[in-house]
N, C-alpha and C positions, 0 to 999 in steps of 0.2 A: 232159664234164659232161652228164648225161642231161637230158631235156626238163623234167622236174619241177624239178630243181635249177636249171636255167637260168631258168625262169619265176620261181622264188623269188628268184634273184639280181637279175634285172632289176626285179622288184617292189620289192626293197629299195633299189636304186639310185634308182628313180623317186621313192620316198617320201623318201629322203634329199635328193635335189635339190629336191623340192617344199618340204621343210622349210627348206632353205637359202634358196630364193627368198622364202618367206614371211617369214623373219626379216629378209632384206635389204630387202624391200619395206616392212616396217613401220617407222615412225619410232621412233628411240630414245626420244624424249620427245614427249608430246602437246603441240604448240605451241598457244598461245592466240592468238585473234584478237579484237580489240575493234573496235567500229564507232562512228563519230561522224559528225556532219553539222552544217553551219552556215556560219559566217562565212568569206568568201573572203579577208578581211584577213590572217588568220594561216596560210592554206593553204601558202605556200612554206616556212615554218618547220616546220609540222606534217609536211609531206612529207619534209623533211630529217631531222627527228627520227625519223620512222617508219622510214626507211631504215637509220639508224644503230642504232636500237633492235632491229630485226630481226637485223641483223648481230651484235649483242652478245648478244641473249637468245634468238633464234629465234622470238620472239613478234611478231605483226604488228598494225598499225593500218590499218583501211580507213576513210578519211575522205573525205566527200563535200563539196565546196565548192559549197554551194547558197544561200548568203546567210544572214544571221542570223535572218531571219524564218522560213525553212525549218527551221533548227536548233532554234528554240524550239518550233515545231509538232511536230517529230519526237520531241524528248525528252518533251514533254507526252503524246504518243501512245505512248510507250515502244517506238518502232520502232528506236531506236538505243541504244547503251550510254551515250552522252553527247551533249549538244548544245553548240554553240558560238555565242557572240554577242558582237559588239563593243558592243552596247547592253546595259548592265547592267540586269537586271530589278529592278523595285521590290520592296521587302520584301513588300508585299501579294500580288504576283504569285508570288513565291517560296513564300510560305505557302500560297497557293491550289493551286499545283502540287506542293507538298511537295518542293521542290527546294533544293539547296545550290548556291551560286554562288561561284566562286573565279577569280582571275586566272591566266592561263597565261604571258603575255609582254606586253611593251609595244612600241608602234611609232608611226609617224607617217603621217597622211594628207597627201598633197601635191597641190597643183594642178599639172597638166601641160598643156603647150600644143604645138601643131604650127604653128610659125611659121618660115618659111624665113629663114635668116641669124641666128636667135636661138639662142644656145648654152644648154645646160642650166645653170640657176642664174643666168642673166643678167637675165632679166625680173624686175622688182620689182612686187609687188602688195600691197594691203592687204585686210583682211577686208571693209571697207566697199565697196571697188571690186569685189571678187569678188561680193559680194551684189548690187550694182547690175547686174553682168553676168548673174547667174542670175535676176534679176528682169526682164531684158530692157530695162532702162533705159539701159545702155551696150551698144551693138550693133556698134561699129566698133573695130578694133584701134588706130587713131590717134585715139581719143577723147581730149579734153583731160585727163581724169582719169588715163588711163594714160600719156600723154606726159609729164605733170608728174612722174610717179614715175620716169621712165626717160630722163633727158637723155642724148643721144648714141646711143640705141638706135634703129635704123631700123625703124619700125613701119609695116606696110602699111595702106592705106586700105580693106582688105577687111572683110567682115562677120565677126563672131564667131559660130562655131557652138558652142553649149553641148551638152555630153554629160553625162548624169546616169545614175544607177542606176535601172533599170526594175523591179528586184526589191526585195523588202523587205530592206533592207541596213543592217547596223551601221555600215559605212563612211559611208553617207548620214547616219545618226544623228549620228556624230561631226562630219561636215562641216557639217550644218545646225545643229547645236548651236553650233558656232563662228560661223557666219554670223549666227545669231540674237543672239549676244552682240555682234557687230560692227555690226549694223544693225537699228534699231527697225522699219524698213519690212519687212525680211525676216522678222523675228520675228512681226509681225502678218499679213503677207501669205502666208508659206509655213510658217514655224515649224520646230521640230526634230522629227525622227521618222525611223523606218526607211523609211517610204513616205510621201512628201509629194506634193502636186500642184504640179509644176513649171510655171511660166508659159511657158517657152520651152525649145527644145532637142530633142534626140533621146535616147531611152533605150537602155540596153545592160545585159545581164545579167552580174553579177559584176564584180569588179575586172578580170578577164580581158577581158570585153566592152568595158568603158570604155577600157582600154588599147588594144585592137585598133582601136576607132573613132578614137581620137586619132591613132594611127599612120597610118591610111589617109586621113583627111580633113583637108585643109589648112585652117588657120584655126580649129582647134578648141581648146577648153579643157575639161578634165575633172578628175576627182579620183580618186586611187588610193592604195592603201597603197604606201609608198616602195619596197618590194622589187619591185613590178611596174614602177615607173618605171625602176629600175636594170636589171632584167632585159631590158626592151624598149627601153632606151636612149632613153627619152622625156625631153623638156626640162621639168624641174621649174622652178618659180619660187622666188624668194626671197619671204619674207613679213615684214611689219612686225609685231613682237610687242607685247605689252601695255606694255613699258617703252620702246617707241619705236625699237628697233633692228631693222635688216633682218638676217635670219638664213637660213642654208641648212639644209635637212633632213639630219640624220645622227644616228647613235646618241648623240653628245655633246649635241646640242640636244634630243633626246628625253629623255635622262637629266636634263637641266637642268629640263625642264618637270615631270618626275615627282618631283623632289627634295623638294618640300614636301608631298607626299601624306601624309595621316594615315590609313593603312590600318586601324589598330587600332580607331579610333572611327567608321569608316564602315560602316554596316550593309550586309551582302552584299558587302563589299569594293568597292562601287560608286563608286570615286574618279573625279572629273571633272578631267582635266588640260587641257581646252581653254581657251585664252586665259590660260594660267598666267603668273604674275609671274616675272620674272627676265630679266636682260639678254641671256642666250643661250638662252632657252627657245623651242622650236618651238611655235607657237600651236595646232597641230592634232595634239596628241599624245593617245594613248589606250591603255588596257589592252584586252586581249581576254579574254573570260571563258568558263569551262566551266560547264555546267549538268548536275547529277547528281541523281538521286532520292535523297532522304535514306534511305529504306528500300529496300534492294536485294533484289529478289525472287530474284536469282541472286547470292549473296554472293561467290562465286568470281570471277564476271565483273566485279562492282563493284570487287573488290580489284585485278584486272588493270588496270582504268582508272587507279586510284590509283598502281599500280606504274609505269605508263607515265609519268605526269606527275611522279612522284617522281624517276624516272630522268632525265627532261628537265630538271628543276630542277638536278639534281646534275651532269649531263653535257652539257647542251645549250647552255651559255652561249656557247661558241666559235662554234657554228653560228648562233646568234642574232645575234651581233656581225657575222659574215660577211655576213648578209643585212640588216644595219642594223635589226634589232629590238633591244630592250633586255631582258635577262634580269632577273628579279625579284631584288631584294636578298635576302641570306640571312635578314635579319630578317623580311621579308615571307613568305618561304617557310616559316619556322617558324610564323608566324601561321596560314598556310594548312593546314599538316600537323597542327597542333594542332586546328584546326577540323574536319578530317577525323575525328580520333579522337572528337570530341564529337558530330558530327552524322550521320555515315554508319554505318548499322547494317544487320544482317540482319533478317529478318522477326521474329525473337525479341527484337530490341532490343539485340543484342550488337554492339559496335564491330567493324568489319572491318579497321581499320588500327591 
């Protein structure tokens, strides 16, 4: 083979190899990625769903657990594709931000304690007693009010260290809403909100931060979403519900609390489950919500968000149960997806679902 022919041969080989590498390096399908931020309450289930969704579809979700307040700020600033909050927005706030709100999943907030010799689910408390603890009026673990609820339980004479959320938190909103219903003093002295002025205690960021503080500090009490209590093997308490029964937190008692919800007639799907009636109802049960702009500047990206939650509604129930969340009933899912068709559009006003 002469020099000219050899040069042509090697040039052809190089071009062919280059084309092969280019084809193999390029993805077969352009995978989509959506971004969300907000509540730490649903982070464990969103992470689980995201993992399974990517394995199933190749598309991914990047979700930042920054607290409900941060999620509301980021969706209003349009820096994420969706926001997430455990505190449902009021109708006027939804209208102001031109947002749609819908529930993703339900779960329970649980008081957790670090008391030597006290097993998970052994300690009994009431909303009124917890309110007194968070007001600083009950400061010892062997206070008469706690002892009276727990005959036979060995309670130390040590101080109670209160742990609360330092960031703007939907979990705090759910917890303080419950305490405000349980105690007139708490309602007037602290009130319900994502960020309140706590009279006593130490603050921590996220459900993760509260769980970490309760784990490492003896004599603490805090409040977290139940999945965090299970994951970190924290000692949750029993609670006395509205019907007078002491109940344990799990998906069955969360379902019982949500059973009487009237989703269809509640604007913005903002159903309140705290202190719900029912003999087996867990009194600090809540839905967690997704916030989405009604008019999608990027219709394709908006549709990807809806596709993710549609997939989660249809395929994420088992994962939700595994983590002791409660999947939405099919009747509620239909209400939500019908609302998507009516409310979420592109810039020309055309429905994207």
